[in-house]
Every structure is written in C-alpha cells, then in structure tokens.
C-alpha positions in Angstrom: 100.8 101.1 74.7 101.6 99.4 71.2 99.8 97.6 69.4 99.7 93.6 70.1 100.7 94.4 73.3 97.3 93.4 74.9 96.7 90.2 73.3 97.4 88.0 76.4 95.1 85.7 78.5 94.3 87.0 82.3 92.6 84.7 84.0 90.6 87.2 85.1 88.8 86.8 82.0 86.2 83.5 83.4 84.6 82.6 80.3 81.5 81.5 80.2 79.3 78.4 77.8 76.6 79.8 75.0 74.0 78.4 77.2 74.6 80.5 80.3 75.3 83.1 77.5 71.6 82.5 76.2 70.1 82.4 79.7 71.6 86.1 80.0 70.3 87.0 77.1 66.8 86.1 77.9 66.4 86.7 81.3 68.7 89.6 81.7 68.4 91.4 78.8 65.0 90.3 78.0 65.2 89.3 74.7 62.9 86.0 73.3 65.7 86.8 70.0 67.4 83.5 69.0 71.2 83.7 69.6 72.7 83.7 65.8 76.7 84.0 66.4 78.7 84.6 69.6 82.0 86.4 68.6 84.4 86.3 72.2 86.5 89.5 72.4 89.9 89.4 73.4 91.1 92.9 73.1 90.0 93.9 77.3 92.1 92.2 80.0 89.3 92.3 82.8 86.4 91.6 82.2 85.0 88.7 79.6 83.2 89.9 76.9 81.4 89.0 73.8 79.4 90.2 70.3 76.4 88.5 70.3 74.4 88.9 66.4 71.0 87.9 67.3 68.4 87.5 65.3 65.7 90.2 64.1 67.4 92.8 66.5 70.3 94.3 66.9 74.2 93.7 67.3 74.7 94.0 71.0 77.5 93.1 73.4 77.9 91.1 76.4 80.3 91.5 79.1 80.5 89.9 82.0 82.8 90.5 85.5 85.3 88.0 86.7 84.5 85.5 89.8 83.8 87.6 92.7 86.4 85.4 94.7 89.3 86.3 92.4 92.3 87.7 93.9 92.3 91.5 92.3 93.9 94.7 93.1 91.9 96.8 95.6 90.6 99.1 93.5 89.4 96.6 90.8 86.3 95.6 93.3 83.2 96.0 91.4 84.7 97.4 88.3 81.8 96.6 86.3 79.6 99.1 88.4 81.2 101.5 87.9 81.7 101.0 84.6 78.0 100.8 83.7 77.8 104.4 86.0 80.2 106.5 83.9 78.0 105.6 80.8 75.0 106.3 82.3 76.2 109.8 83.9 78.3 110.4 81.0 75.5 109.6 78.4 73.2 111.5 80.7 75.0 114.6 81.2 77.5 115.2 78.3 77.2 115.3 74.5 80.2 112.5 74.7 79.0 109.2 72.8 79.9 106.0 74.9 78.0 102.9 74.3 74.6 102.3 75.3 73.5 100.6 78.0 71.2 97.9 77.4 70.5 95.8 81.1 72.2 95.0 83.5 72.5 92.4 86.6 74.5 93.4 89.7 72.4 90.1 92.2 74.6 87.5 91.5 71.1 85.3 91.3 72.0 84.3 87.8 75.5 83.3 86.9 77.5 85.0 90.3 78.8 87.7 88.3 78.2 90.9 88.1 77.0 91.7 84.0 75.8 93.6 81.6 74.0 95.0 78.0 75.7 96.9 75.3 74.7 97.6 72.0 77.3 97.1 70.1 79.6 100.3 68.0 79.6 99.9 64.4 83.7 101.8 64.4 87.1 100.5 65.6 90.0 101.6 68.1 91.8 103.8 66.9 94.4 102.2 68.3 93.7 99.4 64.6 92.5 102.3 62.6 95.4 104.9 62.5 97.1 103.1 60.5 94.0 103.7 58.2 94.1 108.1 58.5 95.8 110.2 57.2 97.7 112.7 59.0 95.0 115.5 58.6 92.2 113.0 59.8 94.5 111.1 62.5 94.6 115.3 63.9 91.1 115.8 63.6 90.3 113.0 66.0 93.0 114.4 68.2 91.1 117.6 68.6 87.7 115.8 69.0 89.6 113.6 71.6 90.9 116.9 73.4 86.8 118.7 73.1 85.4 115.3 74.8 87.9 115.3 77.7 87.2 118.9 78.4 83.2 118.4 78.3 83.5 115.9 80.6 84.8 118.3 83.3 81.3 118.9 83.3 80.7 115.8 85.2 81.0 116.1 89.1 80.5 114.3 91.6 80.0 114.9 96.2 83.0 113.1 97.2 86.7 112.7 95.7 87.9 108.6 94.7 86.9 105.5 93.2 83.5 105.5 92.5 82.1 102.1 94.2 82.0 103.1 97.8 82.8 99.3 98.2 85.9 99.5 97.8 87.0 102.1 100.3 88.7 104.3 98.8 86.7 107.7 99.5 87.6 110.9 100.5 86.9 114.4 101.0 90.0 116.0 99.3 91.5 114.8 96.5 94.9 115.1 97.8 93.7 112.8 100.9 91.7 110.5 98.2 94.7 109.9 95.6 97.0 109.2 98.7 94.8 106.5 100.0 94.7 105.3 96.4 98.6 105.0 95.9 99.1 103.4 99.4 96.4 101.0 98.9 98.2 99.9 95.7 101.6 99.4 97.1 99.5 97.7 99.3 98.7 95.2 96.4 102.2 94.8 95.2 103.4 93.6 98.8 100.2 91.2 99.0 100.9 89.9 95.7 104.8 89.8 96.1 105.3 92.1 93.3 109.2 93.6 92.7 108.7 97.5 92.9 112.1 100.1 92.1 111.7 100.8 95.8 111.1 99.6 99.1 107.5 100.6 100.2 108.1 102.6 102.7 109.8 105.1 100.2 107.9 104.7 97.3 104.5 105.7 99.4 107.2 108.9 101.2 107.7 109.9 97.6 104.4 110.5 96.7 103.5 112.2 100.4 106.8 114.2 99.7 104.7 116.8 97.1 101.0 116.2 97.3 100.3 120.0 98.9 99.9 120.4 95.2 96.8 118.5 95.3 94.8 120.6 97.2 95.1 122.4 94.2 92.0 120.2 92.8 88.7 121.8 94.5 85.7 119.7 92.7 85.6 115.7 92.3 85.8 115.3 88.6 84.5 112.5 86.4 88.2 110.8 85.0 88.0 108.1 83.2 92.0 107.5 83.4 92.5 104.8 80.4 91.4 106.9 77.5 94.6 105.4 75.3 93.7 104.8 71.9 92.5 101.2 72.2 89.4 102.8 74.3 88.7 105.2 71.7 86.3 104.2 68.6 85.9 105.9 65.1 84.0 105.5 62.8 83.1 106.9 59.1 80.4 109.1 59.0 80.0 110.6 55.0 83.6 109.6 54.3 84.6 111.3 57.5 86.6 109.6 60.5 85.1 111.1 63.5 85.2 109.3 67.2 82.4 107.1 67.9 82.3 106.5 71.6 84.7 106.0 74.2 84.8 103.0 76.1 85.8 101.4 78.8 85.1 103.7 81.8 85.9 101.1 84.4 89.1 102.6 85.7 86.9 106.0 86.5 87.3 108.0 89.2 86.0 111.1 90.9 89.5 113.3 91.0 91.8 115.6 88.9 90.2 116.1 85.3 94.2 116.7 84.8 94.8 113.3 85.1 93.0 112.2 82.2 96.4 113.6 80.2 98.0 110.3 81.3 96.3 108.1 79.4 95.2 110.1 76.3 98.4 111.0 76.0 99.9 107.7 77.9 103.7 107.7 77.2 104.2 110.6 75.4 104.5 114.5 76.2 100.9 115.7 77.2 102.5 119.7 76.2 103.7 118.5 72.7 100.3 117.3 72.2 99.0 120.6 70.2 96.0 118.8 68.5 94.0 117.6 71.6 95.3 120.7 73.5 94.1 122.9 70.5 90.2 120.7 71.2 90.4 121.2 74.9 90.4 124.2 75.1 88.0 125.0 72.8 85.8 123.2 75.0 86.4 124.3 77.8 86.9 128.4 77.3 91.0 128.0 78.3 94.2 127.3 77.5 95.7 124.7 79.8 98.7 126.5 80.8 101.5 123.7 81.8 102.6 125.7 84.9 105.2 123.9 87.3 102.3 122.5 89.6 100.0 121.0 86.7 103.7 119.5 86.1 104.1 117.8 89.3 100.7 116.5 89.3 100.8 114.6 86.0 103.9 113.0 88.1 101.8 111.9 90.2 99.6 110.6 88.0 102.0 109.5 85.4 103.9 107.5 88.5 100.5 105.7 89.8 99.9 104.8 85.7 102.6 102.8 86.2 102.1 101.4 89.4 98.8 99.6 88.1 100.1 98.9 84.9 103.3 97.2 86.7 100.9 95.4 89.4 98.2 94.5 88.0 99.3 91.8 85.3 100.5 89.5 88.5 96.7 88.8 90.0 96.0 88.6 86.6 98.3 86.0 85.5 100.2 87.3 82.3 102.7 85.3 81.5 105.0 84.8 78.3 107.7 87.6 76.5 104.9 89.9 75.9 104.3 90.4 79.8 107.7 90.4 80.6 108.0 93.6 78.4 105.0 95.2 79.6 106.7 94.2 83.1 110.7 95.7 82.0 108.8 98.7 79.7 106.3 99.5 83.1 109.5 99.5 85.3 111.7 102.0 83.7 108.6 104.3 82.7 107.7 103.9 86.5 111.9 104.5 87.1 112.0 108.2 84.8 109.2 109.4 87.1 109.5 108.7 90.9 113.1 110.2 90.0 110.7 113.1 88.9 108.9 112.9 92.0 112.1 112.7 94.2 113.6 115.9 92.2 110.6 117.6 93.0 110.9 116.7 96.7 114.8 118.5 96.8 113.8 121.3 95.4 
C-alpha cells in the first residue's frame, strides 16, 4: 500500500473520551498511575487506538474494538480477540517479537466493547522508516522478515480457518475452510452492495475450479495475512536497524503459511523477493520452490486479499479521493488475479 493511502477515517474507529480511557486504565490495566497524555494513533483502519503516557510507568497502547452492533464483514467479528490470541501464541511458541499484551477485557461490562492494553513499541513502521534505511539495511530487514515468517510456520492449530468460533468459518480441511471464507466474503459484498468484477456465482466458480490444489496443505499453520510494511516495526539497536516486532495480527487464520507471501510482497512478485526468500530458507531449512501448484495457491490468496481490500471500504465508510483510488487499484488487481484463475481453470 503506497504511503498515505490509509490516512482517512473509518466508521469502525469509534472514539473514546478521555474520562472513559482513564476508567479503562484503572479498571482493566489495573494501574493507579495518572494518565499524563493521550494521543490517538491514526494508522490503523479498524480499531480505535491510543498511545498513553502514564505517570511513573512505561508507555502503553490502548486498543478499542468497534461497537458490537456496527455492521461488519463476516470475518471481522471478534477481530480483537484474534489479535490478542495471535500475540500470545507467537510470544509463547516462537522467537518472533510481538507487542506484549498487558491486559484485556472482552466482557463488555465496562464500555460495551472489547479492549486491550499492550506495551508501546519504540520503533517505526517499515513503510515510514524505509526512507531512512540504506539499501543494505533494507535488504537485511527483508531477510530478517523472511526468517520471521519461516518461524511463524512452527505455530500449529487443530483446525483450519479463522480463529474465533463465533465467526463460523472453521473446517477440518484447508480447502473447505478457504472456500467458506471466500463465499462469506462474496456474500458480504452482496449484503453491502459492493460492485465486483464478475457476478457472485461466476466469481465463486473461479475459486472452486482450482481448489483441489489446496489439498496440499495438510497442517493448519498460524498465518498473519497482513504483513505489509505498515505492520512491521523496525528500530535501531546499537546503530543497526532491526525488526522490533510485527503487529496487527487481527486478520490471522489457521491455514497455508504460503499465504503470508501475499502480504509481505503486497502487489509485488514474491518470486523476485530474493532477500526475503533467503531468510525464509534459513528459517525453514529448505528453499521455497515456486512450482505451478505453489503459484496457483498464491493466485487464490492474492485474489482473496484483493476482494477483502475492495469490499471492506464500504462498511467502513471510506470516502474521498484516496478511497476512490484504493477501489480502482484493488479492482484492477483483482481483475488480473481472476484472469489468471480463469486461465488455470482452462488449462
């Protein structure tokens, strides 16, 4: 995503007044430290988020989910719970760094919305920091990201699909789960009157026509599926730029670890990401071979991500020139992915 595209308002980011933020600091975080300052964080487009400075304590971030009665995409239900679970599983089962979850409250008894606190990171998102990185530093960051993605593949689940049972998109096989995810998204498009490049029936048929390739995925792996540069934080340690943490695991699912390459090389050719692939091989112990089956799976996942990006702006209420540019760009990319799927179906 080009820098600056997502500096617009989303109706899912429902603000909290300071008094309620201070209530959450006391009752959820369990801190008696006075709130010295509150700064709204504007980069994310789903949850409201605030950087808080507390007297005599480390800086924290408060994230607040949308009200539960707000119309959302099917997979977006209980996204904050997915984010917290992602952080906790990654912190427990890998050497990858994520924000430390300090406290959460999913009871809706205090403000009627899911909330959680996490330790504030020191660094900057890669999309903002890369202008200050040398080519050598950027190459090292990409290699490190490849290593991290390879390590994420060690986190295994017991089913395929989205993490929260309430979403209803879980299954015993990856093919069944993924097709259910696609179908739910297309139904969301119809529910919110989003114009798609093809009628729903034809669109779904393109995904079904090559879905047998998904049977190659036999183990459910924790997949972030939103690891674009805005969700990779970098920080200098002893003068060297390194990845500090990966953030915003709210879109995570149990599925095919190859799907990670769709967002790490967002709208780029994953096969040409030599530095990333070098790190991935170092972590997994084997090179990633781009067979026709692998390319087909990536084609399916790119089409799915394009659908998400095209559809989500309607219930979120994106408006203005930037929103229009996003829709046009995603529609163009989706058409390209659908043409590839159609060609594979005829082969």
